[in-house]
FITI-882805 format. One line per field, with one value per residue (C-alpha): residue number from 1; residue in three letters; x, y, z. Coordinates in nm, 4 decimals. Example, Ala and Ser with C-alpha at 12.3 -4.5 7.8 and 13.67 -1.06 7.14 Angstrom:
2
num	1	2
residuo	ALA	SER
u	1.2300	1.3670
v	-0.4500	-0.1060
w	0.7800	0.7140
//
This chain:
197
num	1	2	3	4	5	6	7	8	9	10	11	12	13	14	15	16	17	18	19	20	21	22	23	24	25	26	27	28	29	30	31	32	33	34	35	36	37	38	39	40	41	42	43	44	45	46	47	48	49	50	51	52	53	54	55	56	57	58	59	60	61	62	63	64	65	66	67	68	69	70	71	72	73	74	75	76	77	78	79	80	81	82	83	84	85	86	87	88	89	90	91	92	93	94	95	96	97	98	99	100	101	102	103	104	105	106	107	108	109	110	111	112	113	114	115	116	117	118	119	120	121	122	123	124	125	126	127	128	129	130	131	132	133	134	135	136	137	138	139	140	141	142	143	144	145	146	147	148	149	150	151	152	153	154	155	156	157	158	159	160	161	162	163	164	165	166	167	168	169	170	171	172	173	174	175	176	177	178	179	180	181	182	183	184	185	186	187	188	189	190	191	192	193	194	195	196	197
residuo	MET	VAL	ASP	ARG	ARG	ALA	ALA	LEU	ARG	VAL	LEU	LEU	ALA	PHE	VAL	ALA	ALA	LEU	VAL	VAL	TRP	SER	THR	PHE	SER	ARG	PRO	TYR	GLU	ARG	LEU	VAL	ALA	ARG	SER	THR	GLU	ALA	VAL	LEU	ARG	ALA	PHE	GLU	ARG	PRO	ALA	VAL	THR	ARG	LEU	GLU	ALA	VAL	ASP	PRO	GLY	PHE	ARG	VAL	GLU	ARG	ARG	ASP	PHE	PRO	PRO	GLY	SER	PRO	ARG	PRO	GLY	LEU	PRO	ALA	ALA	ASP	LEU	HIS	PHE	ASN	PHE	VAL	LEU	LEU	ALA	SER	LEU	PHE	ALA	LEU	ASP	ARG	LYS	PRO	TRP	GLU	GLY	GLY	ARG	VAL	ALA	ARG	LEU	LEU	LEU	ALA	GLY	ALA	VAL	LEU	PHE	LEU	VAL	HIS	VAL	VAL	ALA	LEU	ALA	LEU	GLN	VAL	GLN	SER	VAL	TYR	ALA	THR	ALA	LEU	GLY	PRO	TRP	SER	GLU	ALA	ARG	TYR	GLY	PRO	PHE	ALA	ARG	ASN	VAL	TRP	ALA	GLY	GLY	PHE	HIS	PHE	TYR	GLN	ILE	ALA	GLY	ARG	PHE	ALA	ALA	PRO	PHE	ALA	ILE	TRP	TRP	ALA	LEU	ARG	ARG	GLY	ASP	SER	ALA	ASP	GLU	GLY	GLU	PRO	SER	ARG	ARG	ALA	ARG	ARG	GLY	GLY	ARG	ARG	LYS	LYS	LYS	ARG	ASN
u	-3.2999	-3.5029	-3.3856	-3.3747	-3.3480	-3.6550	-3.8450	-3.7466	-3.8540	-4.1906	-4.2406	-4.1543	-4.3770	-4.6613	-4.6356	-4.6081	-4.9013	-5.1067	-5.0471	-5.1404	-5.4482	-5.5754	-5.5076	-5.6733	-5.9395	-6.2289	-6.1640	-6.0858	-6.4205	-6.5966	-6.4196	-6.5102	-6.8725	-6.9072	-6.7427	-6.9511	-7.2684	-7.1893	-7.1381	-7.4616	-7.6683	-7.5349	-7.7179	-8.0325	-8.3605	-8.4506	-8.1230	-8.2144	-7.9132	-7.7162	-7.4124	-7.2805	-6.9552	-7.0534	-6.8692	-6.7979	-6.8830	-7.1203	-7.4937	-7.7198	-7.9931	-8.2570	-8.5086	-8.7778	-8.7165	-9.0082	-8.9146	-8.9175	-8.7495	-8.4020	-8.1114	-7.8690	-7.5223	-7.2124	-6.8692	-6.5838	-6.2593	-6.3076	-6.3352	-6.0089	-5.7714	-5.5936	-5.4102	-5.1763	-5.1046	-5.0392	-4.7869	-4.6125	-4.5742	-4.4039	-4.1496	-4.0147	-3.8086	-3.4488	-3.4855	-3.8606	-3.8248	-3.6036	-3.6929	-4.0163	-4.1054	-4.2795	-4.4744	-4.5736	-4.6919	-4.9053	-5.0476	-5.1191	-5.3032	-5.5154	-5.6019	-5.6890	-5.9168	-6.1101	-6.1313	-6.2787	-6.5397	-6.6445	-6.6515	-6.8720	-7.1053	-7.1331	-7.2084	-7.4821	-7.6410	-7.6155	-7.8082	-8.0705	-8.1046	-8.1101	-8.1571	-8.4732	-8.7351	-9.0381	-8.8842	-8.5822	-8.7961	-9.0151	-8.7194	-8.4536	-8.4954	-8.3041	-8.0279	-7.9674	-7.9672	-7.7054	-7.4881	-7.4805	-7.4492	-7.1927	-6.9835	-6.9675	-6.9009	-6.6184	-6.4566	-6.5050	-6.3641	-6.0887	-6.0867	-5.9821	-5.6695	-5.6045	-5.6392	-5.3242	-5.1162	-5.2475	-5.1870	-4.8394	-4.7413	-4.8694	-4.6923	-4.3732	-4.2990	-4.1174	-3.8919	-3.8136	-3.7138	-3.4956	-3.3257	-3.2443	-3.1083	-2.7536	-2.6982	-2.8144	-2.5761	-2.2925	-2.3617	-2.3683	-2.0428	-1.8799	-1.9821	-1.8298	-1.5010	-1.4864	-1.5413	-1.2607	-1.0196
v	-4.1502	-4.4683	-4.6920	-5.0243	-5.2286	-5.0601	-5.1155	-5.4834	-5.5197	-5.3620	-5.5852	-5.9017	-5.7922	-5.7208	-6.0690	-6.2382	-6.0368	-6.1173	-6.4894	-6.4585	-6.2514	-6.4911	-6.7956	-6.6696	-6.4314	-6.6771	-6.7485	-6.3790	-6.2842	-6.5221	-6.3532	-6.0060	-6.1132	-6.2573	-5.9547	-5.7055	-5.8998	-5.8794	-5.5022	-5.4473	-5.6694	-5.4896	-5.1754	-5.3388	-5.3744	-5.6502	-5.8003	-5.9429	-5.9002	-6.2014	-6.1759	-6.4713	-6.4963	-6.6572	-6.6832	-6.4185	-6.1850	-6.1288	-6.1956	-5.9923	-6.1845	-6.0484	-6.2467	-5.9987	-6.0337	-6.2083	-6.5703	-6.5259	-6.1839	-6.1489	-6.1180	-5.8318	-5.9422	-5.7332	-5.7589	-5.8678	-5.8187	-5.4408	-5.4265	-5.5896	-5.5996	-5.3010	-5.5486	-5.6040	-5.2314	-5.2160	-5.5019	-5.3441	-5.0129	-5.1810	-5.3286	-4.9776	-5.0067	-5.1129	-5.4146	-5.4878	-5.8240	-5.6940	-5.6303	-5.4527	-5.3937	-5.7307	-5.6523	-5.3179	-5.4918	-5.7310	-5.4383	-5.2590	-5.5683	-5.5704	-5.2024	-5.2641	-5.5494	-5.3009	-5.0680	-5.3541	-5.4270	-5.0614	-5.0419	-5.3515	-5.2169	-4.8918	-5.0870	-5.2935	-4.9841	-4.8123	-5.1023	-5.0834	-4.7070	-4.6744	-5.0044	-5.1644	-4.9318	-4.8538	-5.0518	-4.8162	-4.5036	-4.6110	-4.6682	-4.4143	-4.0410	-3.8290	-3.7422	-4.1068	-4.2140	-3.9528	-4.0434	-4.4186	-4.3938	-4.1145	-4.3051	-4.6148	-4.4248	-4.2362	-4.5689	-4.6987	-4.3899	-4.2742	-4.4573	-4.7994	-4.6454	-4.3883	-4.6321	-4.8385	-4.5210	-4.3653	-4.6822	-4.7311	-4.3694	-4.3674	-4.6909	-4.6143	-4.2851	-4.4683	-4.6366	-4.3039	-4.1575	-4.4600	-4.4429	-4.0760	-4.1243	-4.2434	-3.9437	-3.7032	-3.8669	-3.8411	-3.4706	-3.4103	-3.6035	-3.3976	-3.0738	-3.1902	-3.2762	-2.9308	-2.7642	-2.9660	-2.8667
w	-2.7157	-2.6653	-2.3819	-2.5631	-2.2452	-2.0988	-2.4241	-2.4215	-2.0564	-2.1331	-2.4368	-2.2411	-1.9513	-2.1938	-2.3462	-2.0036	-1.8641	-2.1741	-2.1162	-1.7470	-1.8301	-2.0980	-1.8780	-1.5627	-1.6962	-1.6450	-1.2741	-1.2254	-1.3772	-1.1376	-0.8464	-0.9720	-1.0283	-0.6762	-0.5153	-0.7118	-0.6368	-0.2647	-0.2900	-0.4831	-0.2554	0.0521	-0.0651	-0.2066	-0.0214	-0.0892	-0.2135	-0.5538	-0.7843	-0.8997	-1.1266	-1.3192	-1.5127	-1.8428	-2.1694	-2.2990	-2.0100	-1.7197	-1.7006	-1.4731	-1.2923	-1.0569	-0.8601	-0.9649	-1.3413	-1.5169	-1.5981	-1.9767	-1.9946	-2.1474	-1.9057	-1.9708	-2.0763	-2.0049	-2.1705	-1.9466	-2.1377	-2.1642	-1.7873	-1.6845	-1.9831	-1.8260	-1.5989	-1.8946	-1.9113	-1.5366	-1.5474	-1.8470	-1.6635	-1.3686	-1.6113	-1.6776	-1.3577	-1.4147	-1.1855	-1.1776	-0.9994	-0.7183	-0.3547	-0.2810	-0.6448	-0.6737	-0.3567	-0.5068	-0.8236	-0.6170	-0.4205	-0.7480	-0.8720	-0.5563	-0.6005	-0.9663	-0.8571	-0.6398	-0.9403	-1.1452	-0.8773	-0.8672	-1.2481	-1.2773	-1.0080	-1.2046	-1.5213	-1.3565	-1.2059	-1.5435	-1.6996	-1.4255	-1.4658	-1.8449	-2.0296	-1.8908	-2.0370	-1.8144	-1.5260	-1.5263	-1.5563	-1.2644	-1.0302	-1.1363	-1.1797	-1.4339	-1.1857	-1.0880	-1.4525	-1.5361	-1.2356	-1.3019	-1.6785	-1.6553	-1.4016	-1.6145	-1.9390	-1.7690	-1.6825	-2.0365	-2.2056	-1.9692	-1.6377	-1.7623	-1.9158	-1.6435	-1.3520	-1.4285	-1.4764	-1.1539	-0.9513	-1.1001	-1.0383	-0.6792	-0.5840	-0.7749	-0.6015	-0.3219	-0.5767	-0.7414	-0.4082	-0.3297	-0.6710	-0.6199	-0.2708	-0.3639	-0.5938	-0.3193	-0.0739	-0.3265	-0.3778	-0.0019	0.0372	-0.2390	-0.0671	0.2630	0.0933	-0.0650	0.2718	0.4279	0.1511
//
């Protein structure tokens, strides 16, 4: 039987998360772009990558690109729309705004942010490895091309949906244990009473 209250909570959380996501997606994309740029440049010699959050996504800049060459553009919404799914999953709890559940949701959001940074880094490296013609072939071998392209395609096909579920499940386990604790205590108490009788 469908739990109507849970379904209503999920629906309301979905709508609220959709509003938050659409309102703050542009500043969030700037944060993801800056963070991913820092990660990429930490491993580059020389550090040449620049990422810009532009409407409607990200633009990849490199200091060694020829001045007139096109700059790769990357979609943004596909990368981080799964925040809405994550918030909706946390609404399955009977009292999602109580106690440590809000803290767990914030922690889940922080973990998902790290996932987005890694996913964008994979996408940029996939572009470098496969989409720039002779430049890509001169700098990336077959193994590297497969690793970067495969990593990003995995996120696109499965990872962006699996990540919210995995984060929610991992952080919710403590709640599940806490919810089961009263019933375990009641069963233990019932056994003690039977022994006394």
